[in-house]
N, C-alpha and C positions, 0 to 999 in steps of 0.2 A: 464588275460593271455594279454592283448591288446598288442601281438608280431608278428612279421610275422611268417608265418605257419614254414618257418626253424626253429627258436627257437625252435615252439611247440611241432619240431622233440626231440628236447634236452628235453625238459619238459618226453615225453611218452617218451622216453629211461632213464628218473630216475625214474619214479612213474613204472615203469615195473620191473625196479630192487628191488627198494624198496617193492612189494608186493613182492617179490619171496627172500628176503633178508626174510622179515614180516612171511611170509610163513613156509619157513627150518629152522627160528629158535623155531617157534614153533615147526611146529614137528620134529625134533631134540631135543631139551630141556627140552621139558613141552611135555613132550608124557605119562604122568603118569596121568597132571592134567586138567582140562578143563576150557579154558582158551576163551578170547570171542578177537577179533580181531577186533580193529573201526579206518576206510579209511571216511577220510573223504572229498578224491576226488580217484576214481579210472578210471584205461583204459578206458575204455569203456566214460567217459568226454568228453573226445580228440574226439569224434566223433561230438558232438554240437558244441566245437572248431571249426575243420579245414574242415567240412564236412565228406558226406560217403566216397566216394575218394579218398582223403590225406589217410582217418581211416584207408583205407579198404588195400589201399599199403601197410602200415606203416605193420598190421596184417602179410599178407603175408609176407617183407620183415623179424616178428622176428619167424616166422613158427607156427604163434599164428591163434587161431578160432575162432570169439568170442563166438561161445554157448558156451564154455570150458570156454571161462571170466566166464561168466552171470556162471556158476553153481559155479564158487569158492568162491563166495559170497551165502553167505546162507540166509541172511537178507539184504533189499534194503530199510530206511529209508530216504524217502527223504522230506527235509524240502522246505517249499517253501521262497519264498527269501521274506526278509523284505518289497524290495519295492513295495509289493502286499498290502501291509498295509502303516501306517503310520511312522514304526520302522527306514526304510534306512537311516544310514547317510553313509557318506562317511570319515565325520575328524572320527571314533569313531574306524575305518579300513585300517591299510594304504593297508589290501591288497589289497583294496577295486578299482577297477582306473576304473570301469562303471558307466556308472549316474545311474539313477531309471529306466528309458527305454530301457535301451541297459541293462541293470542286467533281468527287466522282462524279453524281449528278447531272453537272456540266457537262463534263468528258465525253461521258454517252451522248448527250444529246449535240456536241460539237462532232465528237464522231459518225453518226447516221446523217449528220449535215453532211458530212467531206468525205464519204463514205461512196462515192456517186463519180466521183471527181475517174477518167479516163486512167490517168496515169497517181494513185495510188499506195502511199506506205503507208502504216499502222510500225512504231517504235516501241513494245511494252514498255510499259516503266519497269526502273531496272536500280537499283540503291548505285549502281557505283557509272554513272552519269558519263563517263568516258565509254563506255558498252554501247550506252545510246550516241554519241558522237561516230565513232567508228562504224557504227549501221547506216549512221547521217553520210558519211565518205561514202558508203559503197553503193551506196543509192544513186546518191550523183556520179559516183564516178560511173557505175552500168548507164544511170542514162546517157550521159554524153560518150560514151562506147566506149569507158579510158578502161575499164573493167580488162 
């Protein structure tokens, strides 16, 4: 997200809308079923992108409390950037705009933002993505008591 803080504020609003829409859909249409909602990004990510001051201004603007946001996530699995191993390639992912060192810096900021979550798990970078996938399966299985 190499954009001005101005644009990031719109991304924040859009992320907030998406999370609310998905949550309301789950609550209203799938009450009788167990469902899992997976997000690639969360509102709290924006703290890493725009800094604490701007982030908390946005929370105030939308009448949000950070602890409530964290509580809305039952489980957080943090996948360390591929830039910390040799698997980071810009050409295979159009969404990547950071070079390797920028990706590592952002990854460290995102880690610091999320590590306080009560059910936080970090999966270290590995050249073999299947190893990460297996770790995710173990964590999710354990969380749901299926291990």
